[in-house]
C-alpha positions in Angstrom: -9.5 17.6 17.5 -11.2 18.4 21.0 -14.5 16.3 20.8 -12.2 13.7 19.3 -9.9 13.8 22.0 -12.6 13.5 24.8 -14.1 10.3 23.0 -10.7 8.5 22.3 -9.7 9.4 25.9 -12.7 7.2 27.0 -11.9 4.4 24.5 -8.0 4.6 25.5 -9.1 4.4 29.3 -10.9 1.3 28.4 -8.2 -0.1 26.3 -5.8 0.6 29.0 -7.5 -1.4 31.4 -7.5 -4.9 29.2 -4.4 -4.4 27.6 -1.3 -3.2 29.3 -0.2 -6.7 30.2 3.9 -6.3 29.7 4.1 -3.7 27.1 6.3 -1.0 28.6 5.1 1.6 26.2 1.4 0.8 26.6 1.9 1.3 30.5 3.2 5.1 29.9 0.1 5.7 27.1 -2.0 4.7 30.1 -0.7 6.7 32.4 -2.6 9.8 34.5 -4.9 11.2 31.6 -3.5 9.5 28.8 -1.0 12.2 27.9 1.2 10.4 25.4 -2.0 9.6 23.4 -3.2 13.2 23.8 0.0 14.6 23.0 0.2 12.7 19.6 -3.9 13.5 18.6 -2.8 17.2 19.7 -0.3 17.3 16.7 -2.6 15.7 14.3 -5.2 17.6 11.9 -8.8 17.9 12.6 -9.8 14.9 10.1 -7.0 12.7 11.6 -8.6 9.6 13.6 -7.3 6.9 16.0 -9.0 3.8 16.3 -8.3 1.0 19.0 -9.7 -2.7 19.2 -13.3 -3.4 19.7 -14.7 -0.4 17.2 -15.8 -1.2 14.0 -13.0 1.0 12.6 -10.5 -0.5 13.7 -11.5 -4.2 12.2 -11.6 -2.3 9.1 -8.5 -0.6 9.4 -6.8 -4.0 9.9 -8.4 -6.1 7.5 -6.0 -7.9 5.3 -6.4 -10.0 1.7 -4.3 -12.6 3.8 -4.4 -13.4 7.6 -1.1 -15.8 7.3 1.6 -14.1 9.6 -0.7 -10.6 10.0 0.5 -7.8 11.9 -1.3 -7.1 15.4 -1.4 -3.1 15.8 -2.6 -2.5 19.2 -4.2 0.6 17.9 -4.5 2.4 14.4 -3.9 6.3 13.0 -5.8 7.7 10.0 -3.8 10.4 8.8 -5.2 13.0 7.0 -2.4 14.9 5.7 0.8 14.2 5.0 2.4 15.9 8.1 0.1 13.6 10.1 2.1 10.6 9.1 5.3 12.3 10.0 3.9 13.1 14.0 2.8 9.8 13.8 6.3 8.4 13.4 7.7 10.8 15.6 5.2 9.8 18.3 6.0 6.1 17.8 9.5 7.0 18.1 9.2 8.7 21.6 7.9 5.0 22.8 10.0 3.0 21.2 7.1 1.7 19.8 6.7 -0.3 16.4 4.8 0.8 13.5 3.4 -0.4 10.2 2.1 1.7 7.2 -0.6 0.1 5.4 -2.2 1.0 2.5 -4.8 -1.8 1.1 -3.6 -4.4 3.2 -2.6 -7.0 0.4 0.9 -7.1 1.7 1.7 -10.8 2.3 5.2 -11.1 3.2 5.5 -13.2 6.5 7.8 -10.8 8.5 5.1 -8.8 9.1 3.7 -11.0 11.5 6.7 -10.4 14.0 4.7 -7.2 15.2 2.7 -8.7 18.0 1.8 -5.1 18.9 2.4 -1.3 18.2 0.5 1.4 15.9 -1.1 0.9 12.1 -0.8 4.2 10.1 -3.8 3.5 7.6 -2.9 5.8 4.6 -6.5 5.2 3.4 -7.4 9.3 3.4 -4.1 9.8 1.8 -5.8 9.1 -1.9 -6.3 12.2 -3.8 -5.4 12.2 -7.5 -4.4 15.4 -9.1 -3.3 15.9 -12.7 -0.7 18.3 -12.7 -1.0 21.8 -15.0 1.5 20.5 -17.3 -0.6 17.4 -18.3 2.7 14.7 -18.4 2.2 14.1 -14.9 -0.1 13.8 -11.9 0.4 13.8 -8.0 -1.1 10.7 -6.4 -1.5 10.0 -2.8 0.3 7.4 -0.7 -3.0 5.8 -0.2 -4.8 5.4 -3.5 -5.9 2.5 -5.0 -5.2 1.4 -8.9 -8.8 1.4 -9.8 -9.3 5.0 -8.7 -6.1 6.0 -10.3 -7.4 4.2 -13.7 -10.4 5.9 -13.4 -9.3 9.5 -12.7 -6.6 9.6 -15.3 -9.1 7.5 -17.9 -11.8 10.1 -17.4 -9.0 12.7 -18.5 -7.8 10.3 -21.5 -4.8 9.7 -19.6 -3.3 6.5 -18.1 -0.1 5.5 -16.3 1.0 2.2 -15.5 -0.3 0.5 -12.4 -0.5 -3.3 -10.8 -2.9 -5.8 -12.2 -5.5 -5.6 -9.4 -7.6 -2.8 -9.0 -8.4 -3.3 -5.1 -4.5 -2.7 -4.6 -2.8 0.6 -3.9 -0.4 1.5 -6.6 2.3 2.2 -4.1 2.2 -1.5 -3.0 3.5 -3.1 -6.3 5.0 0.2 -7.5 7.7 0.3 -4.5 8.9 -2.9 -5.3 9.6 -2.1 -9.1 5.9 -3.0 -10.1 4.7 -5.1 -12.9 1.8 -3.7 -14.6 -0.5 -4.4 -18.2 1.1 -1.0 -19.7 4.8 -2.2 -19.1 5.5 -3.3 -22.3 5.1 0.4 -23.5 5.9 2.6 -20.5 8.1 0.3 -18.0 7.5 -0.5 -14.6 5.3 1.2 -12.2 8.5 2.7 -10.2 10.1 3.7 -13.8 7.2 6.4 -13.8 8.3 8.0 -10.6 9.4 11.7 -10.9 9.5 12.5 -7.2 8.1 11.4 -4.0 6.9 12.6 -0.4 8.4 10.4 2.2 8.7 10.0 6.1 11.7 8.8 6.9 12.7 6.9 10.4 13.1 10.1 12.1 9.8 11.2 11.7 11.0 13.8 8.7 9.0 14.6 6.1 10.5 15.5 2.9 10.4 15.5 -1.1 13.2 13.4 -2.8 13.9 12.6 -6.3 16.8 11.1 -8.6 18.7 14.5 -8.8 18.0 15.6 -5.3 18.8 12.0 -3.4 20.1 9.5 -5.7 20.9 6.6 -3.7 17.9 7.1 -1.8 16.0 7.4 -5.0 17.6 4.1 -6.2 16.5 2.3 -2.9 12.8 3.7 -3.1 12.5 2.0 -6.5 12.9 -1.6 -5.9 12.9 -1.6 -2.0 10.8 1.6 -1.0 8.8 -0.2 1.9 12.0 -0.8 3.6 13.2 2.9 3.5 10.7 5.2 4.2 6.5 5.8 4.0 5.5 7.6 0.9 2.9 9.8 1.4 2.4 10.9 -1.9 4.3 10.6 -5.4 4.1 12.7 -8.6 4.0 10.1 -11.8 4.1 10.3 -15.6 1.1 10.2 -17.3 0.1 9.6 -21.2 -2.7 10.5 -23.3 -4.3 7.2 -24.1 -3.7 6.0 -27.5 -5.9 2.5 -27.7 -9.4 2.9 -25.9 -10.1 -0.6 -26.9 -8.5 -3.8 -25.3 -9.2 -7.4 -24.8 -9.0 -10.0 -21.7 -9.4 -13.8 -22.1 -8.5 -16.1 -19.1 -8.2 -19.9 -19.1 -7.9 -22.6 -16.2 -6.0 -25.9 -16.2 -5.2 -28.2 -13.9 -2.2 -29.0 -12.3 -0.8 -31.7 -14.7 -0.9 -29.0 -17.9 1.5 -26.8 -16.0 4.5 -27.7 -17.4 3.5 -28.2 -21.3 1.4 -24.7 -20.7 4.4 -22.4 -19.6 6.2 -23.9 -22.5 3.9 -23.0 -25.1 3.5 -19.4 -23.4 7.1 -19.2 -23.6 7.8 -20.0 -27.4 4.3 -18.8 -28.9 3.0 -16.2 -27.2 5.9 -14.4 -25.1 8.4 -15.6 -27.7 10.9 -15.6 -25.0 10.6 -12.4 -24.4 10.1 -11.0 -27.6 6.8 -10.3 -27.7 4.6 -7.3 -28.9 3.9 -4.7 -26.3 0.7 -5.1 -26.7 0.6 -8.5 -25.0 0.9 -9.0 -21.6 0.3 -12.6 -19.9 0.4 -13.5 -16.0 -1.0 -16.5 -14.2 -1.0 -17.9 -10.7 -1.8 -21.2 -8.7 -4.9 -22.0 -6.3 -6.3 -24.8 -5.0 -9.8 -25.7 -6.4 -11.1 -29.4 -5.8 -14.0 -28.9 -8.3 -11.4 -28.5 -10.9 -8.6 -30.6 -10.1 -9.0 -32.6 -6.5 -5.4 -33.8 -6.4 -3.2 -30.8 -7.5 -3.1 -27.3 -7.3 -5.0 -25.2 -10.2 -3.4 -23.0 -12.4 -5.1 -19.4 -13.8 -3.6 -17.8 -16.5 -5.1 -14.7 -18.4 -3.8 -12.7 -21.5 
């Protein structure tokens, strides 16, 4: 970390010259010798990174799917180990510094916009996917994307429930319960989790499961984003039984929505009694080329 510390020290000095403003924590970080940030970097693993505004790497780490009410981190820590996440949280706590863990940047909840400054913990390097010796579970890093999970397991003739979009993380939807194309067979994404490695608000890294901490486990399976940073998860996996699948999409103008959903409920989903082999999802968007007056509806099955 010595070379990285030297380079980052120069970057921090430049950032301090223009960003101190009224942020008390940044003034402390920008003190003589940048002691605070140097202390953090001395505790991070060799492959961990720290990025600041003005760097191309900072932009890549903070890009989001939606800029509506986006957070505004002052710098980004890219942990390379689970312990790096713990050390980053401890550092933020020591300066009363807001922090936000980010996987793929698809979170769109508007309360994230309350973060006007602080530290982003970008989970991009924590994306290992390892099938365990039992052949029934896999351990997945907190930054792993759904496509990487699907591809890795598929190569081993295995699968698990992931979200419907390939580019999102598995834990983004999973910590909220998590709908997926295989949920008719195996349940929600969260139903697959066997245990999780988490960093809590005190910066403690520990493993939790339904048996070890039933209250925390219950909270993580539905509101997990609010209770801890999940650095890795052990998930159930299954042998692939159907290698072939089909996908069909349709687009409708806004005036067709009421009748469309009525038909979907009556004939396709059968009011909740549809076949486990059938999945339907839809979303609204504005496309003047399709409907200049109303929102359009994309529907896939």
